[in-house]
Every structure is written in C-alpha cells, then in structure tokens.
C-alpha positions in Angstrom: -129.0 26.0 -12.9 -129.6 24.4 -9.4 -129.3 20.9 -10.5 -125.5 22.0 -11.5 -125.4 23.7 -8.0 -127.0 21.2 -6.1 -124.1 18.6 -7.8 -121.4 21.0 -6.9 -122.8 21.5 -3.3 -122.9 17.6 -2.1 -119.7 17.1 -3.8 -118.7 20.3 -0.9 -120.8 18.1 1.2 -118.6 14.9 1.0 -116.3 13.3 3.4 -113.7 13.7 0.7 -113.9 17.2 0.0 -111.1 19.1 2.4 -112.8 20.7 5.7 -112.2 24.0 5.0 -113.8 24.0 1.8 -117.5 24.0 2.8 -118.2 27.0 5.5 -122.3 28.1 5.8 -122.7 31.2 5.7 -125.0 32.4 8.3 -126.7 35.8 8.5 -130.3 36.8 6.7 -129.9 35.1 3.7 -129.0 31.9 5.7 -132.3 32.1 7.4 -134.9 33.5 4.8 -133.3 30.4 2.6 -134.2 27.7 5.3 -137.3 29.5 6.1 -138.6 29.2 2.5 -136.9 25.8 2.4 -134.7 26.3 0.1 -131.4 25.2 -0.2 -129.0 26.4 1.3 -125.3 26.7 1.3 -125.2 27.6 -2.5 -124.1 31.1 -1.5 -120.8 29.9 -0.5 -119.7 28.5 -3.9 -118.5 31.3 -6.3 -116.1 31.9 -3.1 -115.1 28.3 -3.4 -115.2 27.8 -7.2 -112.5 30.9 -7.2 -110.3 29.1 -4.9 -110.2 25.9 -6.5 -109.5 28.3 -9.3 -106.5 29.6 -8.2 -105.3 26.6 -6.5 -105.8 24.7 -10.9 -103.6 28.1 -12.0 -100.9 27.5 -9.1 -100.9 23.8 -9.8 -99.6 24.7 -13.0 -97.1 27.2 -11.8 -96.0 24.0 -9.1 -95.3 21.3 -12.4 -93.2 24.3 -14.3 -91.0 24.7 -11.2 -91.1 20.4 -10.4 -90.3 20.0 -14.3 -87.4 22.7 -14.2 -86.2 20.9 -10.7 -86.6 17.3 -12.8 -84.2 18.6 -15.8 -81.7 19.7 -13.4 -81.8 17.2 -11.7 -82.7 14.1 -14.4 -81.3 16.2 -17.4 -81.7 12.4 -19.4 -85.4 12.2 -18.5 -87.0 14.4 -20.4 -90.6 12.8 -20.9 -93.3 15.0 -19.6 -95.5 12.8 -16.9 -98.2 15.2 -18.1 -97.8 14.7 -21.8 -98.6 17.8 -22.4 -102.7 17.7 -21.4 -104.4 21.3 -20.6 -105.7 19.7 -17.2 -103.3 18.5 -14.3 -103.2 16.2 -11.6 -102.0 15.7 -8.1 -100.5 12.3 -9.4 -98.5 13.7 -12.6 -96.6 15.7 -10.1 -96.3 13.0 -7.6 -94.5 11.1 -10.0 -92.4 13.7 -10.6 -91.3 13.9 -6.8 -91.2 10.3 -6.9 -88.3 10.2 -9.7 -86.2 13.1 -8.0 -86.5 11.6 -4.6 -85.3 8.3 -6.3 -82.6 9.6 -7.5 -81.2 10.9 -4.9 -81.7 8.0 -2.7 -79.6 6.7 -5.3 -77.0 8.9 -5.4 -76.5 9.1 -1.9 -76.0 5.3 -1.6 -73.3 5.2 -4.4 -71.8 8.3 -2.4 -71.4 6.1 0.2 -70.5 3.0 -1.6 -67.5 5.6 -3.4 -66.8 6.7 -0.2 -66.1 3.6 1.4 -63.5 2.4 -1.3 -62.1 6.2 -1.0 -61.2 5.2 2.3 -60.2 2.1 2.1 -57.7 3.2 -0.7 -56.5 5.8 1.4 -55.9 3.5 4.2 -53.5 1.0 1.3 -51.8 3.2 0.2 -50.4 4.6 3.7 -49.9 1.0 4.6 -48.0 0.7 1.3 -45.9 4.3 1.7 -45.5 3.1 6.0 -44.8 -0.4 5.6 -47.8 -1.3 8.1 -48.6 -4.7 7.5 -51.6 -5.0 9.4 -54.8 -2.6 9.8 -54.1 -2.5 14.0 -50.9 -0.9 13.3 -52.0 2.3 11.1 -52.9 4.6 14.0 -49.7 3.6 15.8 -47.7 4.3 12.4 -49.5 7.6 12.3 -48.7 9.1 15.6 -44.8 7.6 14.8 -45.2 9.7 11.2 -46.6 13.1 13.4 -43.8 13.1 15.9 -41.3 12.5 13.6 -42.8 15.7 11.2 -43.3 17.5 14.4 -39.6 17.3 15.1 -38.4 17.9 11.7 -40.6 20.8 11.4 -38.8 22.3 14.6 -35.2 21.3 13.6 -35.8 23.0 9.9 -37.3 26.1 11.8 -34.2 26.2 14.0 -31.9 25.9 11.1 -33.9 28.8 9.4 -33.4 30.9 12.2 -29.7 29.9 12.9 -29.0 30.4 9.3 -30.5 33.4 9.1 -32.9 32.2 6.1 -36.2 33.2 5.7 -39.1 30.6 6.9 -40.0 29.8 3.3 -36.5 28.8 2.1 -36.9 25.2 0.9 -35.1 22.6 2.9 -32.2 22.0 -0.4 -31.2 25.5 0.4 -31.0 24.3 4.1 -28.7 21.6 3.7 -26.9 23.8 0.5 -26.1 26.5 3.1 -24.9 24.6 5.8 -22.8 22.3 3.2 -21.3 25.6 2.8 -20.8 26.5 6.5 -18.9 22.6 6.5 -16.8 23.6 4.1 -15.6 26.8 5.8 -15.0 25.0 9.0 -12.9 22.2 7.2 -10.8 24.7 5.2 -10.2 26.6 8.4 -9.1 22.9 10.5 -6.6 22.4 7.6 -5.0 25.8 7.5 -4.6 25.5 10.9 -3.2 22.2 11.0 -0.7 23.4 8.0 0.4 26.2 10.4 0.3 23.9 13.5 3.3 21.4 11.3 5.1 24.3 9.5 3.8 22.8 6.3 1.3 23.7 3.2 0.9 20.8 1.0 -0.4 17.4 2.2 2.4 15.5 1.4 4.7 17.2 4.0 2.0 16.8 6.5 2.2 12.7 5.8 5.9 12.9 6.1 6.0 14.8 9.6 3.1 12.5 10.2 5.2 9.1 9.9 8.2 10.6 11.5 6.3 11.1 14.8 5.0 7.5 14.2 8.6 6.1 13.8 10.1 8.4 16.6 7.3 8.1 18.7 7.3 4.9 20.5 10.5 4.2 21.0 10.6 7.7 23.2 7.9 6.1 24.9 9.4 3.5 25.8 12.8 5.3 27.1 10.6 7.8 29.0 9.0 4.1 31.3 12.1 3.1 31.5 13.6 6.3 33.4 10.5 6.2 35.2 10.9 2.6 36.6 15.0 2.9 37.3 14.6 6.4 39.2 11.4 4.9 41.0 8.9 8.0 40.0 5.9 8.8 38.6 6.0 11.9 37.1 7.9 12.9 33.9 8.4 16.1 35.2 10.7 14.7 38.0 13.1 12.6 35.4 15.7 15.6 35.2 15.4 16.6 39.0 16.4 12.9 40.0 19.2 12.7 37.0 20.7 15.5 38.9 20.7 14.3 42.2 22.7 10.9 40.9 25.9 13.2 40.1 
C-alpha cells in the first residue's frame, strides 16, 4: 500500500502535475511523520483522488454536452470519437471541439462568399432596371431615384388630401378619381360652349365656327381700312369720325 501511495505521491509531485493539486499539510501530523522519518504528503491523497474522481465525472458530462452540440451543428457526423470506451481522454473532447470549430469556420467563409455574390447580383439587377452602364453611376442614379420617389410620395399624399381619399388608397384609385373629375370638367365646358353659341349639337357648333371663319377676315380688313382713312387708331372712334364727316 505504501508503495502505491508513494507512486501516487510521486505523480502528484512531478512537474507535469497541476500546481494546485499537491498541497502538503501543515500541523502536528505532518511534523510527527517528518520526525519519524516517514514519507510526508500522503494525508492529502484522498482529497486529491476524490477531486480527480469528480473531474472524471464532469469530463463525461462535458463529453455528453459536446456530443449534443456536435449533433446539432454536424448532424452527418454520427461517429463517436470515444468509440464507446468507458474511459475518457481530453483528446477525445478536443477532437469534437476541433471538428465544430472547423465547420464554423467553413460556414463563415461560405457565408462571406455568398454575401459577395448576392451583393454583386443586387448591383447588376439595379443597373439593368435603371439603365446604369458603370458602377460609378450606381450611386448618382440611386440618389436620383430616391429624389424622384420622394417627389412622387409627396404628390400622391397631396392628391389624397385634395381628393379626400384615404391615405391607404392605391394609385389606381387616385388616377380613376382624377379621370372622373376631368370628365365632369369637360362636360361642363361643353355645356357652357353650347349655351354661348345657342346650339345643342356639335354639328351646329362646327357650322357656326365655319361661318365665323368666313365672315371675320373681310370684316377685319374693312375695319383696318376705315382706321387708315379716318386716321384714327381706336375702333371706338370710327362712329364719331363718320358722324363728323356729315
């Protein structure tokens, strides 16, 4: 037993052992063992071995957690590096961690590549939609589109208010409403022209316009001749000038 304890004690004292594992006790027991020439340090072995046992149990728990994480991130990798051994090593856990890290790095690189491809496709699509020949013209055209969009948004908002439409009404409703207003306006103008010319049909309006076209040029020429003969410049002065000639 002493041989086994001495072997364990030598392991704990070796440079490879963690620095916090070997803690020689101080007190009457230690002094008694030193005075009687017996090996010292054995009294801390049960605590150290108990701590090791707890760490081995925790190592198994850590292994189960890492396996769950590995199955979530690497579902195709069903092989257990432990190979169902009862004992666990840190190297087994390190293999799982390395596999997870490698997959994450691969996904990150793939994501960056896909992002660049997606951005390139977006820029190309914008160039086709808005007829931009070069990359240097993308930003100016974006600014132009943004400005035009703002102007259209303001115009549509004003039309909604003027036409007393709901703000959620689509542009087609706005166009239809404006069209109806134009029809009403044109109808009113036609009725006013008919009342002014004293006719109710379009053919009569055309006839009256033709009569006016035939009559007005000779009448205008006559008036111009009278103004020249009477040496006046105002049409209203023609009648008084003619009366004075009598």
